[in-house]
Legacy VTK file of the C-alpha trace (Angstrom):
# vtk DataFile Version 3.0
C-alpha trace
ASCII
DATASET POLYDATA
POINTS 120 float
-51.509 -174.030 -60.069
-47.802 -173.009 -60.170
-46.268 -176.361 -61.288
-43.071 -175.028 -58.896
-44.808 -174.690 -55.613
-48.493 -176.312 -56.292
-50.052 -173.237 -55.104
-53.126 -171.954 -56.832
-52.086 -168.762 -58.664
-54.507 -165.006 -57.925
-54.918 -162.381 -59.537
-55.026 -158.847 -57.957
-58.564 -157.961 -58.251
-59.484 -154.198 -59.737
-60.703 -152.007 -56.983
-64.508 -151.508 -57.144
-65.685 -148.660 -55.429
-69.458 -149.131 -54.103
-71.422 -146.035 -52.705
-71.438 -146.179 -49.141
-72.437 -142.646 -48.352
-75.333 -140.622 -49.865
-72.485 -138.270 -51.648
-71.360 -141.138 -53.385
-74.551 -141.714 -55.441
-74.557 -139.628 -58.368
-77.718 -137.456 -58.795
-78.296 -139.653 -62.308
-78.688 -142.747 -60.038
-80.941 -140.985 -57.302
-83.146 -139.565 -60.137
-83.619 -143.017 -61.530
-84.768 -144.428 -58.702
-87.184 -141.761 -57.339
-88.591 -142.083 -60.845
-88.806 -146.019 -60.616
-90.819 -145.295 -57.565
-92.996 -143.047 -59.002
-93.887 -144.500 -62.314
-93.747 -148.385 -61.903
-95.876 -150.680 -60.465
-93.303 -152.560 -58.455
-93.683 -155.283 -55.917
-90.002 -154.661 -54.742
-87.410 -151.811 -54.033
-86.171 -150.748 -57.403
-82.613 -151.171 -55.647
-83.465 -155.107 -54.824
-84.230 -155.739 -58.726
-81.759 -158.401 -60.433
-80.809 -157.763 -63.779
-78.481 -160.701 -64.993
-77.516 -158.539 -67.801
-75.362 -156.193 -65.853
-71.732 -156.126 -65.007
-70.106 -156.407 -61.937
-69.357 -152.551 -61.872
-73.269 -152.190 -62.772
-74.085 -154.283 -59.768
-71.562 -152.512 -57.524
-72.995 -149.412 -58.205
-76.889 -150.477 -57.652
-78.258 -149.188 -54.233
-81.137 -150.541 -52.285
-81.222 -148.395 -49.541
-80.925 -144.589 -49.910
-82.669 -143.283 -47.057
-82.862 -141.742 -43.540
-83.390 -144.590 -41.038
-84.917 -144.225 -37.313
-82.212 -142.095 -35.821
-81.929 -139.517 -38.780
-78.844 -140.863 -39.948
-78.835 -141.110 -43.952
-77.846 -144.497 -44.776
-76.978 -146.510 -47.774
-76.972 -149.822 -48.373
-75.523 -151.457 -51.693
-77.754 -154.164 -53.518
-74.506 -156.398 -54.219
-71.345 -156.828 -51.989
-68.590 -157.413 -54.262
-66.346 -160.351 -53.023
-63.107 -161.598 -54.329
-62.942 -165.206 -54.737
-59.612 -167.298 -53.984
-58.754 -167.325 -57.362
-58.666 -163.703 -57.807
-61.789 -163.002 -59.632
-64.577 -161.187 -58.128
-68.387 -161.456 -57.739
-71.508 -159.771 -56.519
-73.736 -161.258 -54.167
-77.160 -159.918 -53.740
-77.862 -158.705 -50.097
-81.225 -160.992 -49.816
-80.939 -163.864 -52.497
-76.886 -164.381 -51.541
-77.430 -163.683 -47.489
-76.125 -166.825 -46.575
-73.093 -166.542 -48.709
-72.238 -163.037 -47.786
-72.869 -164.364 -44.056
-70.263 -167.260 -44.929
-67.699 -164.598 -46.270
-67.871 -162.242 -43.452
-67.223 -165.120 -41.311
-64.022 -165.903 -42.876
-62.762 -162.283 -42.196
-59.528 -162.150 -40.010
-57.342 -159.500 -38.493
-53.939 -159.314 -39.161
-51.461 -158.266 -36.362
-52.098 -154.226 -37.559
-55.635 -154.572 -37.184
-56.148 -154.645 -40.728
-59.247 -157.220 -42.032
-58.674 -159.425 -44.826
-61.124 -161.065 -46.807
-59.795 -165.048 -46.719
LINES 1 121
120 0 1 2 3 4 5 6 7 8 9 10 11 12 13 14 15 16 17 18 19 20 21 22 23 24 25 26 27 28 29 30 31 32 33 34 35 36 37 38 39 40 41 42 43 44 45 46 47 48 49 50 51 52 53 54 55 56 57 58 59 60 61 62 63 64 65 66 67 68 69 70 71 72 73 74 75 76 77 78 79 80 81 82 83 84 85 86 87 88 89 90 91 92 93 94 95 96 97 98 99 100 101 102 103 104 105 106 107 108 109 110 111 112 113 114 115 116 117 118 119
């Protein structure tokens, strides 16, 4: 807290790029997911696995879905959604395990007078 105005200090979080299109997934990431599907006896999609040793940046790059949908459009869904905390920290929310918290974050989104979305 700033002792002069009693408001919490916030840091500007560093930008984290998450893959949202097939072109943003590196060939190595794509090959690793294909290898896991082919060689491992998986009970979940390789993109849904949780590795607690990963960094925020590694979690941000993890992809749960990288495939065509029923309409033929190729979709990419990140495994984790990186959100900014009120204190300026960032955290990765798993798209299944943290679904309720992701919904809470989405409900807090607001549009400014210029039509820009802000996540509070």
